[in-house]
N, C-alpha and C positions, 0 to 999 in steps of 0.2 A: 492360846492354841498355837501349836508349832506347825507352820506351813512351809512350802518350798521357798517362800520369801526369806526364811531365816537361815537358809543354807546357800553357800556359794558352791555350785556344782563343777567349777573349773577342775578338769582332770579327774572328776569322779564318774563312776558308773552307777546310774540310778536304775534300780529295779522297781518298776512301777506296776502295781495291781490296778488295772483299768477295768471298766465294765463295757466290753465290746460285744455284749450279747445282743446283737442287732438282728432284725428280721431280714431274711433272704428270700428271693423269688425262686421259681423253678430253674432258672439259669444261674443260681447262686450269686445273684447280684444284690447288693445292699439296697433295700427299699426305704429305709429310714435311718439316716446317719446321725440323728440327734445325739446319741451317746458318744459317738466318735468326735463330733464337733465339740462337745462339752469338755473333752479331755485335752484338746489342742492347746489352750493357753498354758496349762501345766507343762506340757512337753516343750513348748517354745521357750518357756522361761529357762528350763534346764539346758536346752541347746544353746541359747543365747549366752549362758554362763560359760559355755565351753565343755559341757559334760556329754557323755554318751548315754544311751537309753536302752534298757531291755524291758519290753512290754510283756505282760502276762495277763491272760483273761480266760474266761470260759465262753462257750457258745452252745446253747441248747442243753439238752439233757441226754447225752450219750449213755446208753445202758451197759454196753459190753465193749469197753475199750475204744480204740480208734475207729471212727466211723467217718467215711468220706464226706457226707453232707454236713457234718459238724466241724470240719477242718477250718481253722482260722486262715488258711491260705486264701480262702474266698474273699477275705476282707482286706488283704494287703494293698490292693489297688486303691480302694477307697481311703484307707488310712494315709497312704502316700499322697493321694490327691488333696486331702484335707490339710495335710501338714506341709505340702509343697516341697517334699524331698523324698528320696527313695527309702523305703522301709525293707530291710532284709527279713527273711523268714527262716525259722528253724523248724524242721518237720517233727520235732519232739521237744519236750520241755526239760528233760533231765538226761538226755543221751550224751555220750562223749562228744559227738558232733555239735550238739547244741552248746555245750560248755566251750568247745573250741571256737565257735562263732562268737559267743559273748566275750571271750577272752581277747579276741583280736579286734574288737570294736575300737575305732579311733574317735576322738572328740567330734561331736556333730553327727555321729552315726547312730542308727536305730535298728534294733532287732526285735521282731515279734516272735515269741515262742508259740508252739502248737498248744491247742486246747488243753488246759490244766485238767479238765474232767475226763480226759482219756485215761487218767489214773484214778482209781477209786480212792486212793489215799488222800486226794484233794478234799473231797466232801467229808471224809472221816476225820479230817483235822490231824492227819498223821504227822508226828513231829519229825521223823526221819525224812519224810518227803519234803517237809518245809525247810529242813536244814539244807537239803540238796539244792532246792530252788534258791535259797539265800546266797549260794555261792556265785550266782550270776551277777551280783552287784555289791557295792560297798555302801550304798545308801538305799534305804527302803522307803518308798512313797506309796501310800494307800490313797487312791483317788477313785475307788469303786464303791460309792455309797450304796448303790443298788444291791450289793452283796454283803454289806457291813453287818447285817443281822445274822449272817451265817458264820458259825465258828469253824470255818474251813482253814486248811493249811495256809493258803496264800493271803487270807484276810485277817485272821486272828492269831495264828500260831507263829508265823514267820517273824513277826516283829521282835520276838524274844532273842533272835540271833543278831540283832543290831543294837548298839548302845544308844542311849538317849539322844546323843547329838547326831545320830545317823539314821533317824527315822522321823517322818513327818506326814502331814496331810497334803494332798494336792488341792488345787483350787475348787474342784467339784465337791470333795468331802468337806472342805472348810466352809464353803458356801452353804451347804446343806445343814451342817451342824450349827452354824451361826444363826441361820434362819429359824430353825426349830427352837434354839435356845431363846431367840428373841420372842417367839410366840408363847412358849411355855413359861419362861422365867422373867422376861422383861417386857411383858405385854402392856400396852397402853389400854385403858378402859374407855368405853366398853369393849370387851372381847367377845366376838361371836364365832362359834364353831358351826359350820354347815355340814351335816353328816347325811349322806344318802347311800344309795346302793340297794341291793336286793335283801340282804339278811341282817336281822338284829344280832344274830349269833356271831357274825363277823366283827361286829362293832361294839360289843358289850364292854370290853376292857377300855377301849378308847373313850367311850362315853363316860365311863366311871372316872377315868383319869381327868377328863376335861371338866368334870363337875367341880373340881377344886381350883380350876383355872379360869373358866369362862363365865361370863354374865348371862349369855344367851346360847342355847343349843337349838339349832333348826334341824328338824328331822324331815327328810324327803325320800323319794324313791320307794321301792317295794317294801322296805323295812317299815315305812310309816303305817302300813295296814295292820301290822302286828300290834302296834300301839293303839290304833283305832279300835280293833277288835277287843283288846284288853280293857278298853274303856267302855265296852258294851255296844259298840257300833256294828252296823250291818255292812259287810264289805264285799258281798257277792262272791265271785270267784277270783278276787284279787289275791296276789301272792301273800301268804301268811305262814308264819312258823307257829303252829298251835302249841308246840312244846315250849315256846318261849313267852307265852302270854303272861305268866307270873313274873318272869324276868322283866318284861316291859313295865308291869305295874310297879315292881320294886325300883326300877330306874326312875320312874316318875315320882315316886315317894321320896327317894333319896335327893332328887333335884329340888323338890319343894322344901325339904328340910335344910338344904344348903343355900336356899335363896336363889337358885339358878332357874331362869325361865326356859322351859322346854317348849318350843313352838312346833305343834303338830298341824299339818294342813287341815283346813276346814272344808275344802272342796277339791274335786279331782276331775280330770278328763278321763272318762270311762269308755270302754270299747266292748263290743260283743265278741271280739276275737283278738288274739295277739298278732296283729298285722296292721301295716300302715293303710291297707285297703278296707279295714273293718269299719262298721258303723260306729260313730263316736259322738259323745255329747258330754255336757258338764253336769255333775251331780254333787250334792253334799257328800262329803267323804264317809260319813257314818250312815248314809242311806243309799248305798249302792245296790241296785236290784239284782236278784238272782240271775245268773247267766252273763253278768257284765263284770268287767275287771278294770281297776284303775291303772292307767299307764302314764299319767303325768299329774302334777299338781294343777289345780284350777286357777282362774284369774284372781279370785279373792285371796287365795293363799299367796300367789305371786306378788300381789300388792302388799300384803301384810309382811311377808318375808323381806321384800325390798325395803320397806321402811326401817326394819331392824338393821339390815345390812348397811344401808347408807348412813346410819348414825354411828356405826362402829369405827373404832380406831385400830383394832387388830382383828384380822379375819383368817380363819383356817377353813379351807374347803376340801372336803374329802367325800366324793360320791355324788352322782347326778340326782336330779329331782324327779326324773322320769326316764322313759325309753327314748333318749335324745337321738339315737341312731335313726329313728323314724320321724319324718318331718312333721307328722300330725301330733307327735307327742314330745316335742323338743322345747316348747315354749318356756316351761318352768326352768329347765337347765340353762337355756340361752339367756333368759332374763336375769337369772342369778349371776351368770358370768358378767353381764353388762352392769348389774348393780355393784358387783365387787370392783369392777373397773372404775365406776363413778366414785365409790368410797376411797379407792386408792388415789385418785386424782385429788381428793380432799384430804390427803395426808395419812390415810390409814395404811397399815402394813398388812399386805395380803400374801398368804402362803397357800399355793395350790398343790395338792399332793394326792397320789393314788391314781392308778391307770386311767379310770374313766373320767375323772375330773381333768386330768392333763389332756386327755383326748378331746374333751369338750372345749377347753380353753384354746386348744390348737385348731379345732374345727372352726371356731369363730374368729380365728386370727387375733386373739387378744393376749397372747403370751407376753408380748412386750409392754403390755399396759397394766400388769400386776407386779407386785414386788418380787416374788420368787416362785418359780415353778420347779417343784421337786422331781428329780428323775428316779427317786427311790422306790415308790410304790409300797411294797410290803415292808421295806426297811423303815420308811417314814412312820408307818403305823406302829411298828414294834418299838421304835425309839420313843414315841409318845407313851406307849403302854408301859415300857420298862424303865424309861429314864436315861438309857444309854444303849449301846450296841457292842457286841464283841469286837468288831473292827475298829470302833472308836476307842474303847478301853485299851486295846493293844498298843495304840500309838501314845495315848495319854499316860499309861502306867510306866 
């Protein structure tokens, strides 16, 4: 894998695709700088070599061209603060002024281009747009794993305008790709995948792919009730995709044929309303009364899942066990997080990916106690489903 470590950037201008799609408050202040912080080591390596940097990113989903609230000018202060040096800003990404600014950069200087998605050509993967952007630098660095599953101009098309010696991964991309490769292709056994979230339909492909890799697949969250109903259980008014009952049965049969153990919860914490203030109690997951809904896995399931997790040598966690945002229904997710940490202490490799799993691991301040926390979300899932991503192939080809 070719990374920034394989290039000396002295006298070079690095054009870097970063993922600075960060949340802003009503005053346009950055409320979570995780993605900016993640990119800093890559930027500092290039600056230390004596290179200059042109940064490009998207922010939000602007529909009709330039939109004030989606301007990257709002994040210049935060990027400068995290980097410890002034970051210049270009109010367009392909204007004459933007090219004049990038052309005049001296070693050690940094320019942030305006939001790429102010041009529809970015999301269309337009080759002419990509060629224009490529003129900003003589080395292309892709460090935006969160957008690597999109075949956009800046993530998948632009690489063709740089020769093999002038394009590489930044540390974020390299870390993500190496971690996924370790889980999917170099996993120590037993390998346990913990899959949660609301819908089976969102996770069909990932479960099917994992069946050829994992020894154990733990199912939690709202999607578990579709499996329970498919097996003939009574689930009250719990979340269920009735049009996926046959799919759930097929997945269970496929797993059995492959010798993969699928672990479905045996009990649940149920409530009479979707609220932290609702009445709640524990019930067998296949005997939930009418008018009640499952919002978390129960103590018996927590114990059973924990035993599997703590014996694992490779762990992939994608999706919560329940509605962990509500304190009365967070025990399953919280304990899963602590069980993963315990397994990691015992030499297991643990990869946490997907927005809700990452939010959970951060909520319990455990991110530093697992092996790797993916920033990719949808990109991680697509990588597992497809085996690669457009943004990864573009650098490797």
